[in-house]
C-alpha positions in Angstrom: 111.0 77.7 126.2 108.9 80.9 126.6 109.9 82.3 123.3 110.3 85.9 124.6 113.9 86.4 123.5 114.3 89.8 121.8 110.6 90.7 122.3 109.9 94.3 123.2 108.1 94.3 126.5 106.5 97.4 128.1 105.8 97.2 131.8 104.0 99.9 133.9 104.5 100.1 137.6 107.9 98.7 137.0 109.4 99.9 140.3 106.9 98.3 142.6 106.9 94.9 144.3 105.3 93.0 141.4 106.9 95.4 138.9 110.4 94.4 140.2 109.5 90.7 139.8 108.2 91.3 136.3 111.5 93.0 135.3 113.5 90.2 136.7 111.5 87.5 135.1 111.3 89.0 131.7 115.0 90.0 131.8 115.8 86.4 132.6 113.7 85.3 129.5 115.7 87.6 127.2 113.1 90.3 126.6 114.0 93.9 125.7 112.5 95.8 128.6 110.8 99.2 128.5 110.1 100.2 132.1 107.6 102.8 133.1 106.9 104.3 136.5 106.6 107.6 138.4 109.6 110.0 138.5 112.0 109.1 141.3 110.9 105.5 141.6 113.9 103.1 141.6 114.0 100.2 139.1 115.5 96.7 139.5 119.1 96.3 138.6 118.4 94.5 135.2 119.2 95.6 131.7 116.6 98.1 130.5 116.2 99.2 126.8 114.3 102.3 127.9 112.8 104.0 130.9 109.8 106.4 130.9 108.8 108.5 133.9 105.2 109.7 133.9 102.0 109.7 136.0 99.2 107.5 134.4 96.7 109.9 135.9 98.1 112.7 133.7 96.5 112.0 130.3 98.9 114.3 128.4 102.0 112.7 129.9 100.6 109.2 129.3 99.9 110.0 125.6 103.4 111.5 125.2 105.0 108.4 126.8 103.0 106.0 124.6 104.0 108.0 121.5 107.7 107.9 122.4 107.5 104.2 123.1 105.8 103.4 119.8 108.2 105.7 117.9 111.2 103.7 119.2 109.6 100.4 118.1 106.2 98.8 118.3 105.7 96.7 121.5 105.3 93.0 121.3 103.9 92.8 124.8 102.4 95.5 127.1 102.0 94.5 130.8 99.6 96.9 132.5 100.7 96.5 136.1 100.6 99.9 137.8 98.0 100.4 140.5 97.4 101.2 144.1 94.6 101.6 146.7 94.3 103.4 150.0 90.5 103.6 150.6 89.9 100.3 152.5 86.2 100.6 153.2 83.1 102.4 152.0 83.5 104.8 154.9 86.9 105.9 153.5 85.7 106.1 149.9 84.7 109.7 149.5 84.2 111.1 146.0 87.8 112.3 145.8 89.2 108.9 146.8 86.9 107.2 144.3 87.9 109.4 141.4 91.6 109.1 142.3 91.6 105.3 142.5 89.5 104.9 139.4 91.8 107.1 137.4 95.0 105.4 138.6 93.8 101.8 138.3 91.5 101.9 135.3 91.6 105.3 133.4 95.4 105.4 133.2 95.6 101.8 132.0 92.9 102.3 129.4 94.4 105.5 128.0 97.9 104.0 127.9 97.0 100.7 126.2 94.6 102.5 123.8 97.4 104.8 122.7 99.8 101.9 122.0 97.2 99.9 120.2 97.7 101.2 116.6 101.4 100.4 116.7 100.7 96.8 117.8 98.3 95.8 115.1 99.3 93.3 112.4 102.7 92.5 113.9 104.3 89.5 112.1 104.4 87.4 115.3 101.3 89.1 116.9 101.2 91.2 120.0 99.5 91.0 123.4 98.4 92.9 126.4 98.5 91.4 129.9 96.7 93.3 132.7 97.5 92.7 136.4 94.2 92.7 138.0 93.0 91.5 141.5 90.5 89.1 143.1 88.8 92.3 144.1 87.4 92.4 140.6 85.2 89.4 141.2 84.4 89.4 145.0 84.3 92.1 147.7 87.4 92.1 150.0 87.2 95.8 150.8 88.7 98.7 148.7 85.5 99.5 146.8 86.9 102.0 144.3 89.9 99.8 143.5 87.5 96.9 143.1 85.3 98.9 140.6 88.5 99.8 138.7 89.8 96.2 138.5 86.3 94.9 137.3 86.4 97.6 134.6 89.9 96.5 133.6 88.5 93.0 132.9 85.8 94.5 130.7 88.5 96.6 128.8 90.6 93.4 128.4 87.7 91.5 126.9 87.0 94.4 124.5 90.5 94.3 123.3 90.5 90.5 122.9 87.2 90.5 121.0 87.7 93.5 118.7 91.4 93.3 118.1 91.9 89.5 117.6 91.6 89.9 113.9 94.5 92.3 114.0 96.7 89.6 115.7 96.3 91.0 119.2 95.6 89.0 122.3 94.6 90.4 125.7 94.4 88.6 129.0 94.5 89.3 132.7 96.3 87.8 135.7 94.2 88.0 138.9 96.3 87.8 142.0 95.1 87.4 145.6 97.0 89.1 148.4 100.6 89.6 147.4 103.3 90.1 150.0 104.8 93.4 148.8 105.7 96.7 150.5 102.1 97.7 150.0 101.3 95.7 153.1 103.8 97.6 155.3 101.4 100.2 156.5 98.9 97.6 157.5 101.5 95.5 159.3 102.7 98.6 161.1 99.2 98.8 162.6 98.7 95.1 163.1 101.8 92.8 162.9 99.7 89.6 162.9 97.5 90.6 160.0 99.3 88.5 157.4 99.1 85.4 159.5 95.4 85.8 159.9 94.8 86.6 156.2 96.9 83.6 155.2 94.4 81.3 157.0 91.7 82.2 154.4 93.8 80.8 151.5 93.7 77.0 150.7 97.5 77.1 150.3 97.8 78.8 153.7 99.9 81.7 152.5 100.0 84.8 150.4 101.1 84.9 146.8 104.7 85.8 146.0 105.4 88.5 143.4 107.5 86.1 141.3 104.5 83.8 141.0 102.4 86.6 139.5 105.3 87.6 137.2 105.7 84.0 135.9 101.9 83.8 135.1 102.2 87.1 133.2 105.2 85.8 131.3 103.2 82.7 130.3 100.3 84.7 129.0 102.6 87.0 127.2 104.5 84.2 125.5 103.8 82.0 122.4 103.0 79.2 124.8 99.6 81.0 125.4 99.1 81.7 121.7 95.6 80.3 121.7 94.5 82.1 124.9 92.8 85.5 124.7 90.0 87.1 126.7 90.9 85.0 129.8 91.4 85.8 133.4 94.0 83.6 135.2 93.7 83.4 139.0 97.0 83.5 140.9 95.4 83.6 144.3 96.5 80.6 146.3 93.0 79.2 145.8 91.1 82.0 147.4 88.4 82.4 144.7 87.9 78.6 144.5 87.0 78.4 148.1 85.3 79.7 151.2 87.5 78.2 153.9 85.7 80.0 156.9 82.4 78.5 155.8 83.9 75.0 155.3 85.6 75.2 158.7 82.3 76.4 160.3 80.4 73.4 159.1 83.1 70.7 159.5 
């Protein structure tokens, strides 16, 4: 149904919580997977056509990985998923933290996708980029540097969609809310009840599951979304559609 059988799909951050779900979903849809992550990071136990180990913050390594991927076959789909944040508040966002998070969450994604762009133009069935963003791109939920990076990622996605559409390339973003992945472990170690409190802010009353994000990415990557480009798809359990604390305060 998704039409992704045999498609060459490149996924960054493939060893993380969402990355694992992406590998499993795309493998189940018959895609040929090219998994990218840092050295030493374990990957899901699914068939992989290639693996590439590099740091997106290293421009030289990123360019070399993109060249190797393109040389083995032009990607049909690139899922830019890698990202992380540690600076939770403005007080924690010193210049070093800002530069680090901007490079990891925006600079690396831009350099990697730009390097793959020439190989993806004028593909017989078209090609597409899907960026895994965050609700932090459109509202402030903390993590200032990460938020700046994700907002920039939306701008880069729109540039690709606008300027490369004539070359058969689509570009979209999936915008998750809080996802229950190991990234929450450090927070829960400090405050075991945090997830329960955060979940109350969501109309669905829960956090998003990694597989839900991966399925949304697969939809945007597939021919089912052939007419969709330059779009941001929320997968946020209703967070950006609402202000539940306000509603509860007045009702």
